[in-house]
C-alpha positions as CSV (number, residue, x, y, z in Angstrom):
1,X,26.3,26.8,35.8
2,X,25.1,24.0,38.0
3,X,27.9,21.6,38.9
4,X,27.5,18.6,41.2
5,X,29.5,18.9,44.4
6,X,30.3,15.1,44.6
7,X,30.2,12.3,42.2
8,X,27.3,9.9,42.4
9,X,28.1,6.3,43.1
10,X,26.9,3.6,40.8
11,X,24.4,2.3,43.4
12,X,22.7,5.7,43.8
13,X,22.7,6.3,40.0
14,X,21.2,2.9,39.3
15,X,18.6,3.0,42.1
16,X,17.3,6.3,40.7
17,X,16.8,4.6,37.4
18,X,15.0,1.6,38.9
19,X,11.6,2.7,37.4
20,X,12.8,3.2,33.9
21,X,12.5,-0.4,32.8
22,X,10.4,-1.1,29.6
23,X,7.1,-2.8,30.0
24,X,5.7,-5.4,27.5
25,X,3.2,-4.2,25.0
26,X,-0.4,-5.0,25.8
27,X,-2.5,-6.9,23.3
28,X,-6.3,-7.6,23.0
29,X,-8.4,-10.0,20.9
30,X,-9.9,-9.0,17.6
31,X,-13.7,-8.9,17.9
32,X,-14.1,-10.2,14.3
33,X,-11.6,-13.1,14.2
34,X,-10.2,-13.5,17.7
35,X,-6.5,-13.1,16.8
36,X,-4.3,-11.1,19.3
37,X,-3.7,-7.6,18.1
38,X,-2.5,-4.2,19.4
39,X,-5.2,-1.9,20.7
40,X,-6.3,1.0,18.5
41,X,-4.8,-0.7,15.5
42,X,-6.5,-2.5,12.6
43,X,-6.3,-6.3,12.8
44,X,-3.4,-7.6,10.7
45,X,-5.2,-10.9,9.8
46,X,-8.7,-9.7,8.9
47,X,-8.4,-5.9,8.6
48,X,-11.2,-5.1,11.0
49,X,-11.1,-2.0,13.2
50,X,-14.0,-1.2,15.5
51,X,-17.3,-2.4,13.9
52,X,-16.2,-2.5,10.3
53,X,-13.6,-3.8,7.9
54,X,-11.1,-1.0,7.1
55,X,-8.3,-2.8,5.3
56,X,-8.8,-5.5,2.7
57,X,-6.5,-8.4,3.2
58,X,-5.6,-11.1,0.7
């Protein structure tokens, strides 16, 4: 089995994980109503996706 020879210090462990931070979700404007929405998802306010209305909203 692979066993580490020496213990990693906290500084080495944390500097290796420096690129693992979460990034914020990107949003885009709906072409139909202009509300911010997630890409590749139907608009929550008007139900539009692409060129047509997919989901009926009340």
